[in-house]
C-alpha positions in Angstrom: -11.8 -3.3 8.8 -11.6 -0.6 6.2 -11.7 2.8 8.0 -11.5 5.0 4.9 -11.0 5.0 1.2 -9.7 8.0 -0.8 -9.8 8.3 -4.6 -6.6 9.8 -6.0 -7.4 11.5 -9.3 -5.5 10.0 -12.3 -2.4 11.8 -13.4 -2.2 13.1 -16.9 -2.1 10.1 -19.3 -3.5 7.6 -16.9 -7.0 6.3 -17.5 -7.7 5.0 -14.0 -7.8 6.8 -10.6 -5.7 5.6 -7.7 -7.0 4.5 -4.4 -5.7 5.1 -0.9 -7.3 2.8 1.7 -6.8 3.0 5.4 -7.4 -0.1 7.6 -7.7 -0.4 11.4 -8.6 -3.7 13.1 -8.1 -2.8 16.7 -5.3 -3.4 19.3 -3.5 -6.6 18.7 -5.4 -7.3 15.4 -4.6 -7.1 11.7 -1.6 -9.5 11.7 2.1 -9.1 11.9 3.9 -6.5 9.9 5.8 -9.0 7.8 2.6 -11.1 7.1 0.9 -8.0 5.7 3.9 -7.0 3.6 4.0 -10.6 2.2 0.3 -10.4 1.4 0.7 -7.1 -0.4 3.8 -8.4 -2.3 1.7 -11.5 -3.3 -0.8 -9.1 -5.0 1.7 -8.1 -7.6 3.5 -9.9 -10.5 6.6 -8.7 -12.3 6.6 -8.3 -16.1 9.9 -10.2 -16.3 8.6 -13.1 -14.2 10.9 -12.5 -11.3 9.6 -12.6 -7.8 7.8 -9.4 -6.6 9.7 -9.7 -3.3 12.9 -8.8 -5.2 11.2 -5.7 -6.6 9.8 -4.5 -3.3 11.5 -1.6 -1.5 10.9 -2.0 2.2 12.0 0.6 4.7 11.6 0.9 8.5 11.6 4.3 10.1 10.3 6.1 13.2 7.9 9.0 12.6 6.8 11.0 15.7 7.9 8.2 18.0 5.9 5.5 16.0 7.5 2.6 14.2 6.5 2.8 10.5 7.3 0.2 7.8 6.8 1.3 4.2 6.8 -0.6 1.0 7.0 0.6 -2.6 6.3 -2.0 -5.3 5.7 -1.7 -9.1 4.3 -4.3 -11.4 1.0 -5.9 -12.4 -1.5 -5.5 -9.6 -3.8 -8.5 -9.1 -6.9 -6.8 -7.7 -9.9 -8.7 -6.4 -12.5 -8.7 -3.7 -11.3 -10.0 -0.3 -11.2 -13.8 -0.2 -12.1 -14.0 -4.0 -10.2 -16.3 -6.3 -11.0 -14.0 -9.2 -8.2 -11.5 -9.8 -8.2 -8.7 -12.4 -4.6 -7.9 -13.6 -3.7 -4.2 -13.8 -0.3 -3.9 -15.5 1.8 -0.8 -14.9 0.6 -0.2 -11.4 2.4 0.6 -8.2 1.8 0.2 -4.5 2.8 2.5 -1.7 2.0 1.0 1.6 2.7 1.8 5.2 2.1 0.0 8.5 2.1 2.3 11.5 2.6 0.5 14.8 0.5 2.7 17.1 -0.2 2.0 20.8 -3.9 1.5 20.0 -3.1 -1.0 17.3 -1.5 -1.0 13.8 -2.9 1.3 11.1 -2.5 0.2 7.5 -2.3 2.5 4.5 -2.4 1.1 1.0 -2.1 3.4 -2.0 -2.5 1.6 -5.4 -3.0 2.8 -8.9 -1.3 3.4 -12.2 2.4 4.1 -11.7 2.2 7.8 -12.9 -0.7 8.5 -10.6 1.0 6.9 -7.6 4.3 8.7 -8.4 2.4 12.0 -8.6 0.8 11.3 -5.2 3.9 10.0 -3.5 4.9 13.3 -1.8 1.3 13.7 -0.4 1.4 10.1 0.9 4.7 10.8 2.7 3.3 14.1 4.1 0.3 12.2 5.4 2.6 9.7 7.1 4.7 12.5 8.7 1.5 14.0 10.1 0.6 11.0 12.2 1.0 11.4 15.9 0.2 9.3 19.0 
């Protein structure tokens, strides 16, 4: 379930704002880390036609004693309502995502938007992740 949604104002030159969504489904819910990464990767296409999995930068780390998996992925974002077959392509977008494995259940952070906007918000996204505690 979506716990929060934050609008990230567009960077200079971008026409669209970014969005940072936070999801929490409860202990033992929300699916496996890899399943979520694969789903997010599947929401992007690459302009050169190569698989988005090859363009994804995935990193595992420990922050304040919690396992955190992050992903960075540029490309064309295929946005659509949950379970909808209709997808709107947004070229030149980027995803920063994080899955925090907390004792009370995984928390999912998904920051998407035009690449310049996401790039401008990357440090704040990282700071947010570093602030998470048990």
